[in-house]
Steps between C-alpha positions, in 0.01 A plus 500: 500500500800731548602441139147559373492835680841592359384426145179698550687807628747486209209476254342812647821700463561373146145578389507847657833584336381369163190722521677827572825462302504692169618336181869409514526591868782403733382308809741446789394220737652481847588229747409148606132572555447540123723240338219367278398841368750521209365180337139601563565843350678350202191291420272803529718766331764394249579865420643607836855493635521317831769528766517302821713588803546281808581694816573196718779243450433229243586168667735226388369218280475259792263731685298629206436156353315397815208723398216292348420785257861561398427464127210746505705758692804468275287522185315797647821696554652400165208657312659838576745663258741595778534331839697685766658393829683679778818291482706289262423194712124548464522543123726197465271286717204586279686428177605160637141420601369595154762282336442199724124521537389612153800402289564863406815598314709750694742724312661738745220716636247385239262212568332354192160351577226388260638708214544814710819660633479633856769730641579395859734732688583688819359842592583588864232724655613843616360770726414867452846609614440868425189513722689317776785754483258795509322367806823401674640853462177674603542715816191331650671164462815625672290635786331162534840326503607712799171418673542128439853504640367675809210255538744209475719643777780637281663161437843472344370257237151447360435172322188484283285229349198583282303201376158357441429256783569199281677173573726553196652820640719336764396740778519236773854393398609865496363546852667181619837617365455837670407332828804273493728799437353670806526182709865458403585865570616561145268799469366723777127562549590831666652622176281347228137429429328287239188653347286234331202608289281199418219607271181291539464230233230234454398489865227247426746236374623261775866507393512878533340494844767254610788715378350804670484309830863389461624849422310666784618234746861561395461877532356464850776261603778727373354806671442305820864396518675802350266798534476743789243727658612782273579318176418191292743284308238449225236746386234297320204632303242272337349771282538666163696823465450798273755555224633809679543311829679215323744741337567662837568154646739421215688822571505428873644152457873432514458135403226359275415130536342343190528125559222308320531128438383567143382814325435594140671837542436676836465869432555594866872443443498740206289754687747505790791556262319784320403668827850470648618829352822526704600139411569440869272199549566129468272266305500137615329310219397139450671338204162338422331835430487598135650836596827325592575447130516877447607610850802274521698762697262463797596272790357178358393228743345156499184544713509131591846548657433661837869522590581671170213743553626575851849573367357739240290686758791526744726636226238758401439609862853497640716535190620814325209593277713744302623211288141426402448848354665425169289186464183693580591763240528226238165354609339843473617540141356159411162580658477840333593360158275194509187677619133416440481701179799321350347163598169580330665656193733203452218245527268688263784556252571126501130430453477744210801343332400140562144547383 
């Protein structure tokens, strides 16, 4: 019944797009919720150009082939003219699946299927770097940064995590690493504080309720053992933040923790870099986030390796951050160059050429 609902939803999107699209239109379909739409559109409107972009990681063959409807999904995506992924690994995984499952011929980035040539490539998503810079340099933002520092007790180091409350984000492992560093005396709760923003996500799904309980239990335990009457070791908020407040938090942070177990891109990492105008912050980034392919000068960590994560945090907190400035400057240039406009322009240019 889940599959039937998925098909029905895809049909509604395909039919709606077919109704409103003018002759020869370009239709850009996004993400895993609509993987059948390209094939449905193709059957309804042979005149349109169709692009498909997947925002989440495309899995390895061994995982993808477990899906009972693997053929329908693969055929659905391959009805597009251009198929885009966040990383080289995602694009390669899809090409291998198409070859193995449907017997497609793969020539570089082109997949030949049923007499059609489909361009399958990588288009890393960017952010609106210019808007981030404007907000980060706004006097109101700087005032809010001073207020946040005051509210946090003027700590020497502010560590920041900003995530959806999702079991893929690695929040509980991050907290465990932070706790162990405090327990071992490698960092001092009197001098640093971890601010964790956990935006609500799918509260009605059991798995998400469980991860929320784990995270909140860890926060309470850390504060019980390492907090004081006047300060907390962890400041935890289970609520969404405005864009302006997020930018102020990025500017307040000395160390940004982006440690998902798996992520298509993770734009928080790019937002932090763009907001860090003085290049004085440190970005600790999971090597399993798509952003790691572009932001290779960040402090890359394996989020499954708690000891390695602890070493990275200790280095960021106690080490000389001046040596990180040159790396942050390089990251900033990458984020500014590969912004959201360039991402969209490059995909649509490829679609125009391929079609």
